Every structure is written in structure tokens, then in C-alpha cells.
C-alpha positions as CSV (number, residue, x, y, z in Angstrom):
1,M,0.0,0.0,0.0
2,I,2.8,2.4,0.8
3,A,4.6,1.6,-2.5
4,E,1.5,2.4,-4.5
5,T,1.1,5.7,-2.6
6,V,4.7,6.7,-3.2
7,C,4.4,5.8,-6.9
8,S,1.3,7.9,-7.2
9,A,3.0,10.9,-5.5
10,V,6.0,10.6,-7.8
11,S,3.8,10.6,-10.8
12,A,1.7,13.6,-9.6
13,A,4.9,15.6,-8.9
14,G,6.3,14.6,-12.4
15,L,3.1,15.7,-14.1
16,G,3.3,19.0,-12.2
17,L,6.8,19.5,-13.3
18,A,5.8,18.7,-16.9
19,A,3.0,21.4,-16.7
20,V,5.5,24.0,-15.5
21,T,7.9,23.0,-18.3
22,A,5.1,23.3,-20.9
23,Y,4.2,26.8,-19.4
24,R,7.7,27.8,-20.2
25,K,7.1,26.8,-23.9
26,R,9.4,23.8,-23.8
27,F,6.9,21.4,-25.1
28,L,9.2,18.6,-26.2
29,A,10.8,18.5,-22.7
30,A,7.4,18.6,-21.1
31,A,6.2,15.7,-23.1
32,R,9.3,13.7,-22.2
33,I,8.8,14.5,-18.5
34,A,5.1,13.5,-18.6
35,A,6.1,10.2,-20.2
36,Y,8.5,9.4,-17.5
37,S,6.0,10.5,-14.9
38,L,3.3,8.1,-16.1
39,V,5.6,5.0,-15.7
40,P,5.2,4.6,-11.9
41,V,1.4,4.7,-12.1
42,A,1.4,2.2,-15.0
43,L,3.6,-0.1,-12.9
44,V,1.1,0.1,-10.0
45,M,-1.8,-0.6,-12.3
46,T,-0.2,-3.6,-13.9
47,G,0.6,-5.1,-10.5
48,V,4.4,-5.0,-10.9
49,V,4.9,-2.9,-7.8
50,Q,2.9,-5.3,-5.7
51,W,4.9,-8.3,-7.1
52,L,8.2,-6.4,-6.4
53,A,7.2,-5.6,-2.9
54,D,6.2,-9.2,-2.2
55,T,9.5,-10.4,-3.7
56,A,11.7,-7.9,-1.9
57,F,10.5,-9.1,1.5
58,S,10.4,-12.8,0.8
59,P,13.3,-14.9,2.1
60,T,12.4,-17.6,-0.5
61,A,12.8,-15.2,-3.3
62,W,16.2,-14.0,-2.0
63,A,17.3,-17.6,-1.7
64,G,16.3,-18.1,-5.3
65,F,18.2,-15.0,-6.4
66,G,21.2,-16.4,-4.5
67,L,21.0,-19.7,-6.3
68,L,20.7,-17.9,-9.6
69,G,23.9,-16.0,-8.8
70,L,25.7,-19.2,-7.8
71,S,24.6,-20.9,-11.0
72,W,25.9,-17.9,-13.0
73,V,29.3,-18.0,-11.2
74,L,29.6,-21.8,-11.9
75,F,28.8,-21.3,-15.6
76,A,31.3,-18.5,-15.9
77,T,34.0,-20.4,-14.0
78,T,33.7,-23.6,-16.0
79,R,33.7,-21.6,-19.3
80,T,36.9,-19.8,-18.2
81,V,38.6,-23.1,-17.3
82,E,37.5,-24.6,-20.6
83,R,39.0,-21.8,-22.6
84,R,42.3,-22.0,-20.8
85,R,42.5,-25.8,-21.3
86,G,41.7,-25.5,-25.0
87,G,38.1,-26.9,-25.1
88,T,36.3,-29.9,-23.6
89,R,37.8,-33.3,-23.1
90,K,36.1,-34.7,-26.2
91,E,37.3,-31.8,-28.3
92,R,40.9,-32.3,-27.1
93,K,40.8,-36.0,-27.8
94,A,39.4,-35.3,-31.3
95,A,42.2,-32.8,-31.9
96,R,44.9,-35.2,-30.8
97,A,43.4,-38.0,-32.9
98,S,43.2,-35.8,-36.0
99,A,46.7,-34.5,-35.5
100,G,48.2,-37.9,-35.1
101,T,46.5,-39.5,-38.1
102,S,47.2,-36.8,-40.6
103,G,50.9,-37.1,-41.4
104,A,52.7,-34.0,-42.7
105,V,54.0,-34.2,-46.2
106,A,57.4,-32.8,-45.1
107,P,58.0,-33.3,-41.4
108,G,60.6,-30.5,-41.2
109,A,58.4,-28.1,-43.2
110,S,58.0,-25.7,-40.2
111,A,61.8,-25.5,-39.8
112,P,63.4,-22.5,-41.4
113,A,65.1,-23.2,-44.8
114,L,68.3,-21.4,-43.9
115,G,70.2,-22.2,-40.7
116,Q,71.0,-19.9,-38.0
117,G,74.0,-18.3,-39.7
118,P,76.2,-15.6,-38.1
119,R,74.2,-12.5,-37.6
120,P,75.6,-9.2,-38.8
121,A,76.9,-7.0,-36.1
122,P,74.4,-4.3,-35.1
123,Q,75.4,-0.9,-36.3
124,Q,77.2,1.2,-33.8
125,A,75.1,4.2,-32.7
126,K,76.6,7.5,-33.7
127,Q,77.6,9.9,-31.0
128,A,74.7,11.7,-29.5
129,P,74.3,15.2,-30.8
130,A,74.6,18.0,-28.4
131,S,71.0,19.2,-28.6
132,R,67.7,17.3,-28.6
133,S,66.4,18.9,-31.8
134,E,69.5,17.7,-33.7
135,D,68.7,14.2,-32.5
136,D,65.2,14.4,-33.8
137,F,66.3,15.6,-37.2
138,S,68.9,12.9,-37.5
139,D,66.2,10.2,-36.9
140,I,64.1,11.8,-39.6
141,E,67.0,11.9,-42.0
142,A,67.8,8.3,-41.4
143,I,64.2,7.3,-42.1
144,L,64.2,9.3,-45.3
145,K,67.5,7.8,-46.5
146,K,66.2,4.3,-45.7
147,H,63.3,4.9,-48.1
148,G,65.4,6.5,-50.7
149,I,64.1,10.0,-50.4
């Protein structure tokens, strides 16, 4: 009973605010405020407010919400673990079986064609210029030279 009274009072106050807004020639805003103001009364008339009030003070309903939350946590946890392991047990078995039966045409195909030869020595950095602006321009010049400009 109190919830219905509060909703009715909120709606009446909102409609009053909409009337003041319309008086100030802001009709679009007034219509929007009136629309929002009618929602609480509509919820009272449909019985949603009574259902919510009954649910809010029901220990059985809260236990149900707790079980729903626990269920969601379990689903999320199992999904995370499944992703980290690479799928379900059946999917992993199928992947192993298909990988073992399909022989590669060239077993060493994934190895690089050229061996790990001696790497060229990295270029020695030139001496740092005295000012910061010279350093910036030298970097730009190096990039332009690299691209042949």
C-alpha cells in the first residue's frame, strides 16, 4: 500500500513539473517528463509494484536469487577453465586424434630453410648530438634515407 502511494505521489509531482515546463514553452521536454511521470502509475496498475514488494520481503525469493547467482558463477568459472585448457575433453581427444593420423608431407616443413648463420653485427650508434632537436632531425634523415628520399 505504501509503495502504491509513493508511486502515485512521484507521478503527480512529475506531471506538475511537466506542466511548469510546458508553461515555459518547452513542449518537447514537457512531453518527455510527462512520459517518465506516467511510468510509476502504470507499474502500479499492472501489479508489478505489488509483485516487487512481495518479492523484496520474501526470504524464499532472496534464496532463489542467491541460487541464480551461484549458478551464473559456476557457468562463468567452467567456461573460463574450458577456454584455458583448450576446449572440452572430447574436443581435445578429437584434436589429438586428427593431429596424429594426418601425417605431414614434409616433417621438417616448419623449420626455417636457412640455418642460424652468423648474424651481422648491429650498427654502432653514432655519437649523441649536443641538442635534442638535432637528434630528432637525424632520426628523420635516417628514415628518409632508408626509403630513398
